[in-house]
mmCIF file of the C-alpha atoms, coordinates in Angstrom:
data_MODEL
# 
_entry.id   MODEL 
# 
loop_
_atom_site.group_PDB 
_atom_site.id 
_atom_site.type_symbol 
_atom_site.label_atom_id 
_atom_site.label_alt_id 
_atom_site.label_comp_id 
_atom_site.label_asym_id 
_atom_site.label_entity_id 
_atom_site.label_seq_id 
_atom_site.pdbx_PDB_ins_code 
_atom_site.Cartn_x 
_atom_site.Cartn_y 
_atom_site.Cartn_z 
_atom_site.occupancy 
_atom_site.B_iso_or_equiv 
_atom_site.pdbx_formal_charge 
_atom_site.auth_seq_id 
_atom_site.auth_comp_id 
_atom_site.auth_asym_id 
_atom_site.auth_atom_id 
_atom_site.pdbx_PDB_model_num 
ATOM 1   C CA . MET A 1 1   ? 107.562 145.016 30.220 1.00 0.00 ? 1   MET A CA 1 
ATOM 2   C CA . VAL A 1 2   ? 108.706 144.429 33.811 1.00 0.00 ? 2   VAL A CA 1 
ATOM 3   C CA . GLU A 1 3   ? 110.905 141.386 34.238 1.00 0.00 ? 3   GLU A CA 1 
ATOM 4   C CA . GLU A 1 4   ? 109.866 139.126 37.094 1.00 0.00 ? 4   GLU A CA 1 
ATOM 5   C CA . VAL A 1 5   ? 112.639 138.534 39.612 1.00 0.00 ? 5   VAL A CA 1 
ATOM 6   C CA . ILE A 1 6   ? 112.557 135.032 41.025 1.00 0.00 ? 6   ILE A CA 1 
ATOM 7   C CA . PRO A 1 7   ? 114.360 134.660 44.360 1.00 0.00 ? 7   PRO A CA 1 
ATOM 8   C CA . THR A 1 8   ? 116.958 131.959 44.800 1.00 0.00 ? 8   THR A CA 1 
ATOM 9   C CA . ILE A 1 9   ? 116.347 129.135 47.251 1.00 0.00 ? 9   ILE A CA 1 
ATOM 10  C CA . GLN A 1 10  ? 118.883 130.762 49.610 1.00 0.00 ? 10  GLN A CA 1 
ATOM 11  C CA . GLU A 1 11  ? 116.927 134.032 49.558 1.00 0.00 ? 11  GLU A CA 1 
ATOM 12  C CA . VAL A 1 12  ? 113.681 132.201 50.294 1.00 0.00 ? 12  VAL A CA 1 
ATOM 13  C CA . LEU A 1 13  ? 115.171 130.230 53.180 1.00 0.00 ? 13  LEU A CA 1 
ATOM 14  C CA . THR A 1 14  ? 116.992 133.056 54.968 1.00 0.00 ? 14  THR A CA 1 
ATOM 15  C CA . GLY A 1 15  ? 115.688 135.600 57.452 1.00 0.00 ? 15  GLY A CA 1 
ATOM 16  C CA . VAL A 1 16  ? 114.519 135.958 61.028 1.00 0.00 ? 16  VAL A CA 1 
ATOM 17  C CA . THR A 1 17  ? 112.086 133.568 62.717 1.00 0.00 ? 17  THR A CA 1 
ATOM 18  C CA . ALA A 1 18  ? 110.655 135.424 65.717 1.00 0.00 ? 18  ALA A CA 1 
ATOM 19  C CA . VAL A 1 19  ? 109.467 132.237 67.402 1.00 0.00 ? 19  VAL A CA 1 
ATOM 20  C CA . ILE A 1 20  ? 111.944 129.376 67.295 1.00 0.00 ? 20  ILE A CA 1 
ATOM 21  C CA . PRO A 1 21  ? 110.281 126.326 65.699 1.00 0.00 ? 21  PRO A CA 1 
ATOM 22  C CA . THR A 1 22  ? 109.410 123.430 68.015 1.00 0.00 ? 22  THR A CA 1 
ATOM 23  C CA . ASN A 1 23  ? 111.765 120.979 66.285 1.00 0.00 ? 23  ASN A CA 1 
ATOM 24  C CA . VAL A 1 24  ? 114.684 123.383 66.828 1.00 0.00 ? 24  VAL A CA 1 
ATOM 25  C CA . LEU A 1 25  ? 113.720 123.966 70.475 1.00 0.00 ? 25  LEU A CA 1 
ATOM 26  C CA . ASP A 1 26  ? 113.516 120.210 71.004 1.00 0.00 ? 26  ASP A CA 1 
ATOM 27  C CA . SER A 1 27  ? 117.066 119.813 69.655 1.00 0.00 ? 27  SER A CA 1 
ATOM 28  C CA . MET A 1 28  ? 118.302 122.574 72.002 1.00 0.00 ? 28  MET A CA 1 
ATOM 29  C CA . LEU A 1 29  ? 116.624 121.501 75.266 1.00 0.00 ? 29  LEU A CA 1 
ATOM 30  C CA . GLY A 1 30  ? 119.037 119.877 77.673 1.00 0.00 ? 30  GLY A CA 1 
ATOM 31  C CA . LYS A 1 31  ? 121.979 121.052 75.594 1.00 0.00 ? 31  LYS A CA 1 
ATOM 32  C CA . SER A 1 32  ? 122.337 124.801 74.966 1.00 0.00 ? 32  SER A CA 1 
ATOM 33  C CA . LEU A 1 33  ? 118.871 125.654 76.333 1.00 0.00 ? 33  LEU A CA 1 
ATOM 34  C CA . PRO A 1 34  ? 118.299 125.171 80.093 1.00 0.00 ? 34  PRO A CA 1 
ATOM 35  C CA . ASN A 1 35  ? 114.492 125.459 79.945 1.00 0.00 ? 35  ASN A CA 1 
ATOM 36  C CA . ILE A 1 36  ? 111.754 126.273 77.473 1.00 0.00 ? 36  ILE A CA 1 
ATOM 37  C CA . GLU A 1 37  ? 110.838 129.588 79.145 1.00 0.00 ? 37  GLU A CA 1 
ATOM 38  C CA . PHE A 1 38  ? 114.290 130.951 78.332 1.00 0.00 ? 38  PHE A CA 1 
ATOM 39  C CA . ALA A 1 39  ? 113.470 130.613 74.617 1.00 0.00 ? 39  ALA A CA 1 
ATOM 40  C CA . ASP A 1 40  ? 110.994 133.523 74.848 1.00 0.00 ? 40  ASP A CA 1 
ATOM 41  C CA . THR A 1 41  ? 113.910 135.971 74.598 1.00 0.00 ? 41  THR A CA 1 
ATOM 42  C CA . LEU A 1 42  ? 115.489 134.297 71.555 1.00 0.00 ? 42  LEU A CA 1 
ATOM 43  C CA . SER A 1 43  ? 115.012 134.222 67.776 1.00 0.00 ? 43  SER A CA 1 
ATOM 44  C CA . LEU A 1 44  ? 116.313 131.951 65.037 1.00 0.00 ? 44  LEU A CA 1 
ATOM 45  C CA . VAL A 1 45  ? 118.232 133.719 62.263 1.00 0.00 ? 45  VAL A CA 1 
ATOM 46  C CA . THR A 1 46  ? 118.904 131.785 59.067 1.00 0.00 ? 46  THR A CA 1 
ATOM 47  C CA . VAL A 1 47  ? 121.781 133.291 57.099 1.00 0.00 ? 47  VAL A CA 1 
ATOM 48  C CA . ARG A 1 48  ? 123.637 132.776 53.853 1.00 0.00 ? 48  ARG A CA 1 
ATOM 49  C CA . TYR A 1 49  ? 127.401 132.431 53.951 1.00 0.00 ? 49  TYR A CA 1 
ATOM 50  C CA . VAL A 1 50  ? 130.307 131.505 51.705 1.00 0.00 ? 50  VAL A CA 1 
ATOM 51  C CA . ASP A 1 51  ? 132.238 128.440 52.867 1.00 0.00 ? 51  ASP A CA 1 
ATOM 52  C CA . TYR A 1 52  ? 135.989 127.899 52.579 1.00 0.00 ? 52  TYR A CA 1 
ATOM 53  C CA . ASP A 1 53  ? 135.521 126.324 49.136 1.00 0.00 ? 53  ASP A CA 1 
ATOM 54  C CA . GLY A 1 54  ? 133.680 129.409 47.851 1.00 0.00 ? 54  GLY A CA 1 
ATOM 55  C CA . ASN A 1 55  ? 130.275 127.690 47.861 1.00 0.00 ? 55  ASN A CA 1 
ATOM 56  C CA . ASP A 1 56  ? 127.079 129.347 49.069 1.00 0.00 ? 56  ASP A CA 1 
ATOM 57  C CA . GLN A 1 57  ? 125.677 127.742 52.214 1.00 0.00 ? 57  GLN A CA 1 
ATOM 58  C CA . ILE A 1 58  ? 122.860 128.348 54.684 1.00 0.00 ? 58  ILE A CA 1 
ATOM 59  C CA . GLY A 1 59  ? 123.311 128.287 58.458 1.00 0.00 ? 59  GLY A CA 1 
ATOM 60  C CA . ASP A 1 60  ? 121.315 128.998 61.612 1.00 0.00 ? 60  ASP A CA 1 
ATOM 61  C CA . LEU A 1 61  ? 122.125 131.215 64.575 1.00 0.00 ? 61  LEU A CA 1 
ATOM 62  C CA . VAL A 1 62  ? 120.050 131.656 67.724 1.00 0.00 ? 62  VAL A CA 1 
ATOM 63  C CA . VAL A 1 63  ? 120.362 135.184 69.097 1.00 0.00 ? 63  VAL A CA 1 
ATOM 64  C CA . HIS A 1 64  ? 118.528 137.545 71.431 1.00 0.00 ? 64  HIS A CA 1 
ATOM 65  C CA . ARG A 1 65  ? 115.340 138.674 69.709 1.00 0.00 ? 65  ARG A CA 1 
ATOM 66  C CA . ASP A 1 66  ? 116.323 142.352 70.060 1.00 0.00 ? 66  ASP A CA 1 
ATOM 67  C CA . LEU A 1 67  ? 119.409 141.678 67.899 1.00 0.00 ? 67  LEU A CA 1 
ATOM 68  C CA . ALA A 1 68  ? 117.900 139.304 65.330 1.00 0.00 ? 68  ALA A CA 1 
ATOM 69  C CA . ASP A 1 69  ? 117.267 141.777 62.491 1.00 0.00 ? 69  ASP A CA 1 
ATOM 70  C CA . GLU A 1 70  ? 120.666 143.363 63.039 1.00 0.00 ? 70  GLU A CA 1 
ATOM 71  C CA . VAL A 1 71  ? 122.402 139.963 62.962 1.00 0.00 ? 71  VAL A CA 1 
ATOM 72  C CA . SER A 1 72  ? 120.617 139.187 59.700 1.00 0.00 ? 72  SER A CA 1 
ATOM 73  C CA . GLU A 1 73  ? 121.931 142.481 58.247 1.00 0.00 ? 73  GLU A CA 1 
ATOM 74  C CA . ILE A 1 74  ? 125.471 141.790 59.493 1.00 0.00 ? 74  ILE A CA 1 
ATOM 75  C CA . PHE A 1 75  ? 125.603 138.354 57.903 1.00 0.00 ? 75  PHE A CA 1 
ATOM 76  C CA . THR A 1 76  ? 124.134 139.680 54.659 1.00 0.00 ? 76  THR A CA 1 
ATOM 77  C CA . GLU A 1 77  ? 126.997 142.183 54.562 1.00 0.00 ? 77  GLU A CA 1 
ATOM 78  C CA . ILE A 1 78  ? 129.563 139.449 55.281 1.00 0.00 ? 78  ILE A CA 1 
ATOM 79  C CA . TYR A 1 79  ? 128.014 137.194 52.631 1.00 0.00 ? 79  TYR A CA 1 
ATOM 80  C CA . GLU A 1 80  ? 127.952 139.921 49.971 1.00 0.00 ? 80  GLU A CA 1 
ATOM 81  C CA . ALA A 1 81  ? 131.663 140.572 50.614 1.00 0.00 ? 81  ALA A CA 1 
ATOM 82  C CA . ARG A 1 82  ? 132.298 136.817 50.093 1.00 0.00 ? 82  ARG A CA 1 
ATOM 83  C CA . PHE A 1 83  ? 134.176 136.580 53.399 1.00 0.00 ? 83  PHE A CA 1 
ATOM 84  C CA . PRO A 1 84  ? 134.661 132.840 54.058 1.00 0.00 ? 84  PRO A CA 1 
ATOM 85  C CA . ILE A 1 85  ? 133.001 131.189 57.033 1.00 0.00 ? 85  ILE A CA 1 
ATOM 86  C CA . TYR A 1 86  ? 133.913 127.565 57.597 1.00 0.00 ? 86  TYR A CA 1 
ATOM 87  C CA . ASN A 1 87  ? 130.591 126.459 59.054 1.00 0.00 ? 87  ASN A CA 1 
ATOM 88  C CA . ILE A 1 88  ? 127.490 127.798 60.815 1.00 0.00 ? 88  ILE A CA 1 
ATOM 89  C CA . ASP A 1 89  ? 125.549 125.317 62.951 1.00 0.00 ? 89  ASP A CA 1 
ATOM 90  C CA . LEU A 1 90  ? 123.725 125.580 66.238 1.00 0.00 ? 90  LEU A CA 1 
ATOM 91  C CA . VAL A 1 91  ? 126.102 124.570 69.022 1.00 0.00 ? 91  VAL A CA 1 
ATOM 92  C CA . ASP A 1 92  ? 123.665 121.777 69.868 1.00 0.00 ? 92  ASP A CA 1 
ATOM 93  C CA . LYS A 1 93  ? 125.137 119.788 66.973 1.00 0.00 ? 93  LYS A CA 1 
ATOM 94  C CA . TYR A 1 94  ? 128.156 119.490 69.305 1.00 0.00 ? 94  TYR A CA 1 
ATOM 95  C CA . ASP A 1 95  ? 126.011 118.794 72.420 1.00 0.00 ? 95  ASP A CA 1 
ATOM 96  C CA . ALA A 1 96  ? 126.615 122.440 73.428 1.00 0.00 ? 96  ALA A CA 1 
ATOM 97  C CA . ASP A 1 97  ? 130.305 121.615 73.970 1.00 0.00 ? 97  ASP A CA 1 
ATOM 98  C CA . ASP A 1 98  ? 131.966 124.954 73.236 1.00 0.00 ? 98  ASP A CA 1 
ATOM 99  C CA . ASN A 1 99  ? 135.429 123.444 72.804 1.00 0.00 ? 99  ASN A CA 1 
ATOM 100 C CA . LEU A 1 100 ? 134.172 120.846 70.322 1.00 0.00 ? 100 LEU A CA 1 
ATOM 101 C CA . SER A 1 101 ? 132.320 123.546 68.378 1.00 0.00 ? 101 SER A CA 1 
ATOM 102 C CA . MET A 1 102 ? 135.499 125.677 68.288 1.00 0.00 ? 102 MET A CA 1 
ATOM 103 C CA . ILE A 1 103 ? 137.719 122.776 67.185 1.00 0.00 ? 103 ILE A CA 1 
ATOM 104 C CA . ASN A 1 104 ? 135.307 122.265 64.292 1.00 0.00 ? 104 ASN A CA 1 
ATOM 105 C CA . ASN A 1 105 ? 135.647 125.983 63.399 1.00 0.00 ? 105 ASN A CA 1 
ATOM 106 C CA . ASN A 1 106 ? 131.904 126.415 63.873 1.00 0.00 ? 106 ASN A CA 1 
ATOM 107 C CA . THR A 1 107 ? 130.485 129.935 63.887 1.00 0.00 ? 107 THR A CA 1 
ATOM 108 C CA . SER A 1 108 ? 127.783 130.082 66.567 1.00 0.00 ? 108 SER A CA 1 
ATOM 109 C CA . ALA A 1 109 ? 125.919 132.370 68.944 1.00 0.00 ? 109 ALA A CA 1 
ATOM 110 C CA . PHE A 1 110 ? 123.575 131.237 71.752 1.00 0.00 ? 110 PHE A CA 1 
ATOM 111 C CA . ASN A 1 111 ? 124.887 128.731 74.283 1.00 0.00 ? 111 ASN A CA 1 
ATOM 112 C CA . TYR A 1 112 ? 123.777 128.875 77.917 1.00 0.00 ? 112 TYR A CA 1 
ATOM 113 C CA . ARG A 1 113 ? 127.119 128.508 79.692 1.00 0.00 ? 113 ARG A CA 1 
ATOM 114 C CA . MET A 1 114 ? 129.543 130.109 82.100 1.00 0.00 ? 114 MET A CA 1 
ATOM 115 C CA . ILE A 1 115 ? 132.596 132.104 81.091 1.00 0.00 ? 115 ILE A CA 1 
ATOM 116 C CA . ALA A 1 116 ? 135.416 129.551 81.242 1.00 0.00 ? 116 ALA A CA 1 
ATOM 117 C CA . GLY A 1 117 ? 136.965 129.383 84.717 1.00 0.00 ? 117 GLY A CA 1 
ATOM 118 C CA . THR A 1 118 ? 134.248 131.522 86.367 1.00 0.00 ? 118 THR A CA 1 
ATOM 119 C CA . ASN A 1 119 ? 130.744 131.347 87.838 1.00 0.00 ? 119 ASN A CA 1 
ATOM 120 C CA . THR A 1 120 ? 129.584 134.178 85.569 1.00 0.00 ? 120 THR A CA 1 
ATOM 121 C CA . LEU A 1 121 ? 127.198 133.593 82.694 1.00 0.00 ? 121 LEU A CA 1 
ATOM 122 C CA . SER A 1 122 ? 128.670 134.317 79.280 1.00 0.00 ? 122 SER A CA 1 
ATOM 123 C CA . ASN A 1 123 ? 126.928 136.803 76.975 1.00 0.00 ? 123 ASN A CA 1 
ATOM 124 C CA . HIS A 1 124 ? 126.367 133.737 74.766 1.00 0.00 ? 124 HIS A CA 1 
ATOM 125 C CA . SER A 1 125 ? 123.838 132.693 77.439 1.00 0.00 ? 125 SER A CA 1 
ATOM 126 C CA . TYR A 1 126 ? 121.684 135.651 76.447 1.00 0.00 ? 126 TYR A CA 1 
ATOM 127 C CA . GLY A 1 127 ? 122.184 135.331 72.691 1.00 0.00 ? 127 GLY A CA 1 
ATOM 128 C CA . ARG A 1 128 ? 124.199 138.555 72.699 1.00 0.00 ? 128 ARG A CA 1 
ATOM 129 C CA . SER A 1 129 ? 127.539 137.137 71.451 1.00 0.00 ? 129 SER A CA 1 
ATOM 130 C CA . ILE A 1 130 ? 128.672 135.552 68.212 1.00 0.00 ? 130 ILE A CA 1 
ATOM 131 C CA . ASP A 1 131 ? 131.909 133.647 67.584 1.00 0.00 ? 131 ASP A CA 1 
ATOM 132 C CA . ILE A 1 132 ? 133.241 133.703 64.003 1.00 0.00 ? 132 ILE A CA 1 
ATOM 133 C CA . ASN A 1 133 ? 135.516 130.915 62.694 1.00 0.00 ? 133 ASN A CA 1 
ATOM 134 C CA . PRO A 1 134 ? 136.835 130.163 66.217 1.00 0.00 ? 134 PRO A CA 1 
ATOM 135 C CA . LEU A 1 135 ? 139.634 127.825 65.166 1.00 0.00 ? 135 LEU A CA 1 
ATOM 136 C CA . VAL A 1 136 ? 141.420 130.504 63.121 1.00 0.00 ? 136 VAL A CA 1 
ATOM 137 C CA . ASN A 1 137 ? 140.316 133.283 65.511 1.00 0.00 ? 137 ASN A CA 1 
ATOM 138 C CA . PRO A 1 138 ? 141.266 131.805 68.888 1.00 0.00 ? 138 PRO A CA 1 
ATOM 139 C CA . HIS A 1 139 ? 140.791 133.227 72.355 1.00 0.00 ? 139 HIS A CA 1 
ATOM 140 C CA . VAL A 1 140 ? 144.296 133.811 73.727 1.00 0.00 ? 140 VAL A CA 1 
ATOM 141 C CA . ILE A 1 141 ? 144.753 133.776 77.502 1.00 0.00 ? 141 ILE A CA 1 
ATOM 142 C CA . GLY A 1 142 ? 148.292 134.246 78.794 1.00 0.00 ? 142 GLY A CA 1 
ATOM 143 C CA . GLY A 1 143 ? 149.679 133.189 75.424 1.00 0.00 ? 143 GLY A CA 1 
ATOM 144 C CA . VAL A 1 144 ? 147.629 129.971 75.367 1.00 0.00 ? 144 VAL A CA 1 
ATOM 145 C CA . SER A 1 145 ? 145.138 129.387 72.550 1.00 0.00 ? 145 SER A CA 1 
ATOM 146 C CA . TYR A 1 146 ? 141.535 128.280 73.087 1.00 0.00 ? 146 TYR A CA 1 
ATOM 147 C CA . PRO A 1 147 ? 140.896 126.057 71.248 1.00 0.00 ? 147 PRO A CA 1 
ATOM 148 C CA . SER A 1 148 ? 144.382 124.592 71.595 1.00 0.00 ? 148 SER A CA 1 
ATOM 149 C CA . LEU A 1 149 ? 144.375 123.570 67.912 1.00 0.00 ? 149 LEU A CA 1 
ATOM 150 C CA . GLY A 1 150 ? 144.166 127.278 67.061 1.00 0.00 ? 150 GLY A CA 1 
ATOM 151 C CA . ALA A 1 151 ? 147.649 128.040 68.468 1.00 0.00 ? 151 ALA A CA 1 
ATOM 152 C CA . GLN A 1 152 ? 149.129 128.487 64.993 1.00 0.00 ? 152 GLN A CA 1 
ATOM 153 C CA . TYR A 1 153 ? 146.653 131.337 64.412 1.00 0.00 ? 153 TYR A CA 1 
ATOM 154 C CA . ILE A 1 154 ? 147.745 133.460 67.382 1.00 0.00 ? 154 ILE A CA 1 
ATOM 155 C CA . ASN A 1 155 ? 150.040 135.215 64.889 1.00 0.00 ? 155 ASN A CA 1 
ATOM 156 C CA . ARG A 1 156 ? 147.577 137.728 63.445 1.00 0.00 ? 156 ARG A CA 1 
ATOM 157 C CA . SER A 1 157 ? 149.925 138.770 60.627 1.00 0.00 ? 157 SER A CA 1 
ATOM 158 C CA . LEU A 1 158 ? 149.098 135.489 58.860 1.00 0.00 ? 158 LEU A CA 1 
ATOM 159 C CA . ASP A 1 159 ? 146.857 135.708 55.820 1.00 0.00 ? 159 ASP A CA 1 
ATOM 160 C CA . GLU A 1 160 ? 144.506 132.787 56.427 1.00 0.00 ? 160 GLU A CA 1 
ATOM 161 C CA . PRO A 1 161 ? 140.956 132.431 55.093 1.00 0.00 ? 161 PRO A CA 1 
ATOM 162 C CA . GLY A 1 162 ? 138.371 133.351 57.690 1.00 0.00 ? 162 GLY A CA 1 
ATOM 163 C CA . MET A 1 163 ? 140.687 135.294 60.015 1.00 0.00 ? 163 MET A CA 1 
ATOM 164 C CA . VAL A 1 164 ? 138.999 138.357 61.512 1.00 0.00 ? 164 VAL A CA 1 
ATOM 165 C CA . LYS A 1 165 ? 141.190 141.445 61.665 1.00 0.00 ? 165 LYS A CA 1 
ATOM 166 C CA . GLN A 1 166 ? 140.563 145.016 62.700 1.00 0.00 ? 166 GLN A CA 1 
ATOM 167 C CA . GLY A 1 167 ? 139.182 146.962 59.732 1.00 0.00 ? 167 GLY A CA 1 
ATOM 168 C CA . ASP A 1 168 ? 138.036 143.951 57.682 1.00 0.00 ? 168 ASP A CA 1 
ATOM 169 C CA . VAL A 1 169 ? 134.451 143.379 56.535 1.00 0.00 ? 169 VAL A CA 1 
ATOM 170 C CA . VAL A 1 170 ? 133.483 141.254 59.556 1.00 0.00 ? 170 VAL A CA 1 
ATOM 171 C CA . TYR A 1 171 ? 134.964 143.717 62.034 1.00 0.00 ? 171 TYR A CA 1 
ATOM 172 C CA . ASN A 1 172 ? 133.277 146.659 60.293 1.00 0.00 ? 172 ASN A CA 1 
ATOM 173 C CA . ALA A 1 173 ? 129.903 144.918 59.910 1.00 0.00 ? 173 ALA A CA 1 
ATOM 174 C CA . PHE A 1 174 ? 129.726 144.343 63.662 1.00 0.00 ? 174 PHE A CA 1 
ATOM 175 C CA . THR A 1 175 ? 131.452 147.415 65.101 1.00 0.00 ? 175 THR A CA 1 
ATOM 176 C CA . SER A 1 176 ? 129.597 149.875 62.850 1.00 0.00 ? 176 SER A CA 1 
ATOM 177 C CA . ARG A 1 177 ? 126.446 148.672 64.626 1.00 0.00 ? 177 ARG A CA 1 
ATOM 178 C CA . GLY A 1 178 ? 127.867 149.108 68.120 1.00 0.00 ? 178 GLY A CA 1 
ATOM 179 C CA . TRP A 1 179 ? 129.159 145.584 68.748 1.00 0.00 ? 179 TRP A CA 1 
ATOM 180 C CA . SER A 1 180 ? 132.412 145.130 70.687 1.00 0.00 ? 180 SER A CA 1 
ATOM 181 C CA . TRP A 1 181 ? 135.217 142.913 69.396 1.00 0.00 ? 181 TRP A CA 1 
ATOM 182 C CA . GLY A 1 182 ? 137.060 140.584 71.765 1.00 0.00 ? 182 GLY A CA 1 
ATOM 183 C CA . GLY A 1 183 ? 140.221 141.107 69.715 1.00 0.00 ? 183 GLY A CA 1 
ATOM 184 C CA . HIS A 1 184 ? 140.728 144.360 71.638 1.00 0.00 ? 184 HIS A CA 1 
ATOM 185 C CA . TRP A 1 185 ? 140.776 142.663 75.051 1.00 0.00 ? 185 TRP A CA 1 
ATOM 186 C CA . ASN A 1 186 ? 143.931 142.160 77.150 1.00 0.00 ? 186 ASN A CA 1 
ATOM 187 C CA . ASN A 1 187 ? 143.411 138.427 76.579 1.00 0.00 ? 187 ASN A CA 1 
ATOM 188 C CA . PRO A 1 188 ? 142.222 138.761 72.986 1.00 0.00 ? 188 PRO A CA 1 
ATOM 189 C CA . ASP A 1 189 ? 139.252 136.720 71.819 1.00 0.00 ? 189 ASP A CA 1 
ATOM 190 C CA . TYR A 1 190 ? 139.516 137.175 68.058 1.00 0.00 ? 190 TYR A CA 1 
ATOM 191 C CA . GLN A 1 191 ? 136.399 135.119 67.289 1.00 0.00 ? 191 GLN A CA 1 
ATOM 192 C CA . HIS A 1 192 ? 134.104 137.038 69.622 1.00 0.00 ? 192 HIS A CA 1 
ATOM 193 C CA . PHE A 1 193 ? 131.672 139.911 69.041 1.00 0.00 ? 193 PHE A CA 1 
ATOM 194 C CA . GLU A 1 194 ? 129.112 141.007 71.630 1.00 0.00 ? 194 GLU A CA 1 
ATOM 195 C CA . LYS A 1 195 ? 126.450 143.639 72.229 1.00 0.00 ? 195 LYS A CA 1 
# 
């Protein structure tokens, strides 16, 4: 007799939504999304993750549609390794304020915005970048931490939950699929992966 396997609620709720639902688009417009036409290049990916308390959670990421299946695979790998992620919410929960999202250690992807201090669009504007646990994986420019509350985590020899380090499961899940890690930059951005 074949035993029926019943999926968990997390398994039912996760996956890639090729067309972003209207209610999600409505919450994004005027915040992370400049206009509705731009949404044609994006997909919603619902992922499982393990929070800092070891509990299973579900979060949403908006990414470029060409990367959606791959992002789903990456986060499945991270989840199965039980790597802790503090939180995953669309940046619109923070009114698309990148600094506020980082201070709240929110893992996120799409956000139509400029690279800080420039007139150049960030890869986040195309859904081609993901920031992981940004408070404990700060962007360091000239020795200064962004977000500023992440200064204590500039020291990468610390053993803190959610820190991304070269060779760990997060690093390998992304880089094995051709993503670049900001941790290798001259001004390291430890939270940042892009493709």
